[in-house]
PALUMGU-525691 format. One record per residue: residue number from 1; x negated, y negated, z negated of N, C-alpha, C in turn; residue in three letters. Coordinates in nm, 2 decimals. Example, Ala and Ser with C-alpha at 12.3 -4.5 7.8 and 13.67 -1.06 7.14 Angstrom:
2
+-----+--------+--------+--------+--------+--------+--------+--------+--------+--------+-----+
|   i |    n_X |    n_Y |    n_Z |   ca_X |   ca_Y |   ca_Z |    c_X |    c_Y |    c_Z |  aa |
+-----+--------+--------+--------+--------+--------+--------+--------+--------+--------+-----+
|   1 |  -1.32 |   0.57 |  -0.78 |  -1.23 |   0.45 |  -0.78 |  -1.32 |   0.33 |  -0.78 | ALA |
|   2 |  -1.28 |   0.22 |  -0.71 |  -1.37 |   0.11 |  -0.71 |  -1.29 |   0.00 |  -0.79 | SER |
+-----+--------+--------+--------+--------+--------+--------+--------+--------+--------+-----+
***
This chain:
76
+-----+--------+--------+--------+--------+--------+--------+--------+--------+--------+-----+
|   i |    n_X |    n_Y |    n_Z |   ca_X |   ca_Y |   ca_Z |    c_X |    c_Y |    c_Z |  aa |
+-----+--------+--------+--------+--------+--------+--------+--------+--------+--------+-----+
|   1 |   6.13 |  -7.14 |  -0.24 |   6.25 |  -7.20 |  -0.28 |   6.29 |  -7.27 |  -0.41 | MET |
|   2 |   6.31 |  -7.41 |  -0.40 |   6.36 |  -7.46 |  -0.54 |   6.50 |  -7.44 |  -0.57 | ASN |
|   3 |   6.48 |  -7.51 |  -0.70 |   6.60 |  -7.47 |  -0.81 |   6.73 |  -7.50 |  -0.75 | ARG |
|   4 |   6.72 |  -7.62 |  -0.67 |   6.83 |  -7.68 |  -0.61 |   6.90 |  -7.56 |  -0.52 | GLN |
|   5 |   6.82 |  -7.50 |  -0.43 |   6.89 |  -7.43 |  -0.31 |   6.90 |  -7.30 |  -0.34 | GLN |
|   6 |   6.81 |  -7.23 |  -0.49 |   6.88 |  -7.13 |  -0.57 |   7.00 |  -7.12 |  -0.64 | ARG |
|   7 |   7.03 |  -7.26 |  -0.71 |   7.18 |  -7.26 |  -0.74 |   7.28 |  -7.29 |  -0.69 | ASP |
|   8 |   7.26 |  -7.31 |  -0.55 |   7.39 |  -7.33 |  -0.49 |   7.48 |  -7.24 |  -0.45 | GLY |
|   9 |   7.62 |  -7.24 |  -0.40 |   7.70 |  -7.18 |  -0.34 |   7.64 |  -7.08 |  -0.25 | GLU |
|  10 |   7.67 |  -6.93 |  -0.27 |   7.59 |  -6.81 |  -0.17 |   7.63 |  -6.88 |  -0.03 | PRO |
|  11 |   7.55 |  -6.84 |   0.04 |   7.59 |  -6.91 |   0.19 |   7.59 |  -7.01 |   0.20 | GLY |
|  12 |   7.56 |  -7.13 |   0.12 |   7.57 |  -7.26 |   0.13 |   7.44 |  -7.32 |   0.19 | ALA |
|  13 |   7.45 |  -7.39 |   0.29 |   7.34 |  -7.43 |   0.35 |   7.27 |  -7.55 |   0.28 | ARG |
|  14 |   7.14 |  -7.56 |   0.22 |   7.08 |  -7.69 |   0.12 |   7.14 |  -7.81 |   0.20 | PRO |
|  15 |   7.13 |  -7.90 |   0.16 |   7.13 |  -8.03 |   0.24 |   7.02 |  -8.08 |   0.32 | ALA |
|  16 |   6.88 |  -8.06 |   0.24 |   6.78 |  -8.08 |   0.30 |   6.69 |  -7.95 |   0.34 | THR |
|  17 |   6.63 |  -7.94 |   0.44 |   6.55 |  -7.79 |   0.49 |   6.39 |  -7.86 |   0.44 | VAL |
|  18 |   6.35 |  -7.79 |   0.33 |   6.22 |  -7.82 |   0.32 |   6.10 |  -7.77 |   0.39 | PRO |
|  19 |   6.18 |  -7.66 |   0.48 |   6.07 |  -7.58 |   0.55 |   6.11 |  -7.57 |   0.70 | TYR |
|  20 |   6.03 |  -7.54 |   0.78 |   6.03 |  -7.55 |   0.92 |   6.07 |  -7.38 |   0.94 | ALA |
|  21 |   6.11 |  -7.36 |   1.04 |   6.15 |  -7.21 |   1.08 |   6.03 |  -7.13 |   1.08 | SER |
|  22 |   5.92 |  -7.16 |   1.07 |   5.78 |  -7.12 |   1.07 |   5.72 |  -7.10 |   0.92 | SER |
|  23 |   5.81 |  -7.13 |   0.85 |   5.78 |  -7.15 |   0.72 |   5.66 |  -7.23 |   0.60 | GLY |
|  24 |   5.64 |  -7.33 |   0.73 |   5.57 |  -7.41 |   0.70 |   5.65 |  -7.55 |   0.65 | HIS |
|  25 |   5.57 |  -7.65 |   0.56 |   5.67 |  -7.78 |   0.56 |   5.68 |  -7.85 |   0.67 | THR |
|  26 |   5.80 |  -7.89 |   0.67 |   5.88 |  -7.97 |   0.80 |   5.83 |  -8.12 |   0.79 | SER |
|  27 |   5.82 |  -8.14 |   0.93 |   5.76 |  -8.31 |   0.95 |   5.84 |  -8.40 |   0.83 | ILE |
|  28 |   5.96 |  -8.38 |   0.86 |   6.02 |  -8.45 |   0.75 |   5.97 |  -8.47 |   0.59 | GLU |
|  29 |   5.97 |  -8.36 |   0.56 |   5.92 |  -8.32 |   0.38 |   5.79 |  -8.38 |   0.38 | GLN |
|  30 |   5.70 |  -8.33 |   0.52 |   5.57 |  -8.41 |   0.51 |   5.54 |  -8.56 |   0.51 | LEU |
|  31 |   5.65 |  -8.62 |   0.56 |   5.64 |  -8.80 |   0.61 |   5.69 |  -8.83 |   0.45 | MET |
|  32 |   5.79 |  -8.74 |   0.40 |   5.85 |  -8.80 |   0.29 |   5.75 |  -8.77 |   0.18 | ALA |
|  33 |   5.66 |  -8.65 |   0.13 |   5.55 |  -8.66 |   0.03 |   5.45 |  -8.76 |   0.05 | GLU |
|  34 |   5.44 |  -8.80 |   0.17 |   5.29 |  -8.89 |   0.22 |   5.36 |  -9.05 |   0.24 | GLN |
|  35 |   5.45 |  -9.05 |   0.21 |   5.51 |  -9.20 |   0.22 |   5.47 |  -9.29 |   0.33 | GLY |
|  36 |   5.47 |  -9.20 |   0.45 |   5.46 |  -9.23 |   0.58 |   5.59 |  -9.22 |   0.70 | THR |
|  37 |   5.58 |  -9.30 |   0.80 |   5.69 |  -9.28 |   0.88 |   5.62 |  -9.32 |   1.03 | GLY |
|  38 |   5.71 |  -9.32 |   1.10 |   5.68 |  -9.32 |   1.25 |   5.58 |  -9.44 |   1.27 | PRO |
|  39 |   5.53 |  -9.45 |   1.40 |   5.38 |  -9.56 |   1.43 |   5.49 |  -9.63 |   1.51 | ILE |
|  40 |   5.51 |  -9.77 |   1.49 |   5.56 |  -9.86 |   1.54 |   5.48 |  -9.92 |   1.62 | THR |
|  41 |   5.37 |  -9.95 |   1.57 |   5.27 | -10.04 |   1.65 |   5.17 |  -9.97 |   1.71 | ASP |
|  42 |   5.11 |  -9.95 |   1.78 |   5.01 |  -9.87 |   1.85 |   4.88 |  -9.93 |   1.83 | VAL |
|  43 |   4.84 | -10.08 |   1.78 |   4.74 | -10.13 |   1.76 |   4.68 | -10.09 |   1.62 | SER |
|  44 |   4.75 | -10.01 |   1.55 |   4.68 |  -9.99 |   1.42 |   4.64 |  -9.85 |   1.42 | VAL |
|  45 |   4.61 |  -9.79 |   1.58 |   4.55 |  -9.68 |   1.60 |   4.42 |  -9.70 |   1.66 | LEU |
|  46 |   4.39 |  -9.83 |   1.67 |   4.27 |  -9.88 |   1.74 |   4.16 |  -9.86 |   1.64 | HIS |
|  47 |   4.06 |  -9.79 |   1.69 |   3.94 |  -9.77 |   1.59 |   3.84 |  -9.88 |   1.61 | GLY |
|  48 |   3.75 |  -9.91 |   1.55 |   3.64 | -10.01 |   1.53 |   3.52 |  -9.92 |   1.50 | ASP |
|  49 |   3.47 |  -9.81 |   1.56 |   3.37 |  -9.72 |   1.55 |   3.24 |  -9.73 |   1.67 | PHE |
|  50 |   3.25 |  -9.83 |   1.74 |   3.13 |  -9.83 |   1.87 |   3.12 |  -9.95 |   1.87 | TRP |
|  51 |   2.97 |  -9.98 |   1.85 |   2.95 | -10.16 |   1.90 |   2.95 | -10.17 |   2.04 | PRO |
|  52 |   3.04 | -10.28 |   2.03 |   3.09 | -10.36 |   2.17 |   2.95 | -10.37 |   2.29 | GLU |
|  53 |   2.85 | -10.40 |   2.21 |   2.72 | -10.44 |   2.33 |   2.66 | -10.33 |   2.40 | GLU |
|  54 |   2.72 | -10.19 |   2.33 |   2.66 | -10.06 |   2.40 |   2.79 | -10.05 |   2.49 | GLU |
|  55 |   2.72 |  -9.99 |   2.65 |   2.80 |  -9.96 |   2.75 |   2.87 |  -9.81 |   2.73 | SER |
|  56 |   2.97 |  -9.80 |   2.80 |   3.04 |  -9.64 |   2.81 |   2.96 |  -9.55 |   2.85 | VAL |
|  57 |   2.82 |  -9.59 |   2.96 |   2.76 |  -9.47 |   2.99 |   2.64 |  -9.46 |   2.84 | GLU |
|  58 |   2.60 |  -9.54 |   2.76 |   2.57 |  -9.53 |   2.65 |   2.61 |  -9.42 |   2.57 | GLU |
|  59 |   2.79 |  -9.46 |   2.55 |   2.84 |  -9.38 |   2.48 |   2.85 |  -9.23 |   2.51 | PHE |
|  60 |   2.86 |  -9.21 |   2.64 |   2.88 |  -9.08 |   2.70 |   2.74 |  -9.00 |   2.67 | VAL |
|  61 |   2.64 |  -9.06 |   2.66 |   2.52 |  -9.00 |   2.67 |   2.49 |  -8.96 |   2.52 | ALA |
|  62 |   2.54 |  -9.05 |   2.43 |   2.54 |  -9.04 |   2.28 |   2.62 |  -8.90 |   2.23 | THR |
|  63 |   2.76 |  -8.91 |   2.27 |   2.84 |  -8.80 |   2.28 |   2.77 |  -8.65 |   2.32 | ILE |
|  64 |   2.70 |  -8.69 |   2.45 |   2.66 |  -8.55 |   2.49 |   2.54 |  -8.49 |   2.45 | ARG |
|  65 |   2.45 |  -8.59 |   2.36 |   2.33 |  -8.55 |   2.29 |   2.39 |  -8.51 |   2.15 | GLU |
|  66 |   2.52 |  -8.53 |   2.06 |   2.55 |  -8.52 |   1.96 |   2.59 |  -8.37 |   1.97 | TRP |
|  67 |   2.65 |  -8.38 |   2.11 |   2.72 |  -8.21 |   2.13 |   2.62 |  -8.09 |   2.18 | ARG |
|  68 |   2.46 |  -8.15 |   2.17 |   2.36 |  -8.05 |   2.22 |   2.38 |  -8.05 |   2.37 | GLY |
|  69 |   2.40 |  -8.13 |   2.45 |   2.41 |  -8.13 |   2.58 |   2.29 |  -8.19 |   2.65 | HIS |
|  70 |   2.25 |  -8.11 |   2.75 |   2.11 |  -8.18 |   2.82 |   2.17 |  -8.24 |   2.93 | LYS |
|  71 |   2.09 |  -8.38 |   2.98 |   2.13 |  -8.45 |   3.10 |   2.12 |  -8.35 |   3.22 | ARG |
|  72 |   2.02 |  -8.25 |   3.20 |   1.97 |  -8.20 |   3.34 |   2.03 |  -8.08 |   3.36 | THR |
|  73 |   2.11 |  -8.06 |   3.22 |   2.23 |  -7.91 |   3.26 |   2.29 |  -7.93 |   3.34 | ASP |
|  74 |   2.35 |  -7.87 |   3.46 |   2.46 |  -7.88 |   3.56 |   2.57 |  -7.85 |   3.49 | PRO |
|  75 |   2.59 |  -7.77 |   3.37 |   2.72 |  -7.73 |   3.32 |   2.75 |  -7.83 |   3.21 | ALA |
|  76 |   2.70 |  -7.93 |   3.15 |   2.67 |  -8.01 |   3.07 |   2.77 |  -8.10 |   3.11 | ALA |
+-----+--------+--------+--------+--------+--------+--------+--------+--------+--------+-----+
***
């Protein structure tokens, strides 16, 4: 509990709640600390991690390989 909350009137609710009911920092507090806000443009989420010349099938095969799956395993 911060000093502002301790020194307030007994029973008075603080102006801001730094923790959610679970005891963890609230989303508002995290956003304030990190200087972030809601995403308004989804294009900022676009990743450029896979070469355009490789097909979706190659992508899936690579993911399966990274995860240790074998193409002959029917459960994979």
